[in-house]
N, C-alpha and C positions, 0 to 999 in steps of 0.2 A: 345816077350811079347805083349800082347794085352791090349788096353785101355778099361776100363769098359763101355764107351758109344758107342763103335762100336758094330754093330750087324752082324749076319751072312747073313742077307737078302741083295740081290743085290740092287743097286741104281735104282730107277724108277721115272718117271715123271708122275704125276697125271694130265690128261688133262680134267677131268670132269668139273672143275671150268671154264676152258677156253671155253668149249662147251656151258656152261650155259651163259656166257657173250656174245658169238657170237649169240646164239638164242635170247637173250634179245635185242641185237642191231637190229637183223633182224626183230623181232616183232615190235620194235619201228618204223623202216622205213616203214614197210608195213602199219601200222596203220596211220602214219603221211601222207602218200601219198593219203590215202582215203579222206583227208580233203583239198587237193590241187586242186580239180576240181572246175571249175568256169563256169558260164553260159555264153553263147555267144549271148545273146539277147540284144536288145536295151532297154533302160529304158522306160517301159510302166506301166500304172496303172492297175495291174492285178486284176481281180475280186477275191473275197474271196470265199472259199468253205470249209465247215466243214469236208468233207471227202477227202481232198486233200492228196495225198501220194507222197513221194519223188520218183523220177525216176532216173535210172542210167544216168550217164553222156552221153551226145550225141554230135555228131559232126554236126548235122543238126538242125538248129533253124530258124523257120519262124516267123518274127515279123510283126504284123499288128498295125501300129501306129494310134493314134486317128483320123487323117484325112483320113485314109484308105490306106496310102502308105504301100507297102510291102518291107521287107528286108529279104534276105536269108543270114544267118551267118554275119549279120551287113552290107551286101552289098545291096544297093537298087536294086529292080528287079520289072519287070512288071508281072502281073498275067498270061499273055500268055506265058511267058518264064519260069515260075516257075516249071512246070512239067518236062521239059527237064533238067533244072538245078539240080533239086533234083534227077532225074534219073541218072545223071552223078556222083552224090555223093554216091549213094547207091551201095554197093559192090554186084556183082551178086551172086545169090544163098544164100543170107543171109538176115536177117531182120535188118533194121536200124530204130531207134526211131527218129521220126521227131516231135519236140515240137513246138506247135503253141502258141506264146506269143501274145495274142490279148488284146489290151486295153479295159477296160470295157465300154468305150464310143463308140466303133466301132459298126457299124450296123451289126445286126445278119446275114443279107443276105451276107455281105462281108465275114464274117467268114465261112459261109457255102460254098460259092464259092471257097474259098481257100482250105478248107478241101476236097471238091469234086475233085479239081485238084490233091491234094496230094494222095487221095485214088486210083487214076489211076496209080500211080507208083508202080510197083511190088516190094515187099520187104519192103515197107515203112509202119511202124507201127506208128499210130498217138497218140499224147498225147496233152492235152490242159493244159497250165501252169496256175496255180492259187496259191494264197497265203492263208495260214491258217488264 
């Protein structure tokens, strides 16, 4: 004798809700990691620019402090050693974004000399940091 609530269909497990939950968690982690990037520069007074755009995260940051001192990824460095140090950080056969954080009070000639040294590094793509 058969009970009325039993059916002839075999038992099955529906995994669609589990897949939805997994994809939701995956999307959450992907989106949240985009906001975990931080700048590696020293605190300087950046000039403002109306057309400034966000750049992808970078591993190479050159900071020019108000007194003209240089820092590569927060480590003090001399202008003469800058080119070789950046060249050692750039992966061969690829492009690396080098962000120049120059204080707005730094002499224009100092910024140009730093950028001139950086342009001699093969695979280095330059960007100047600014705030909106």
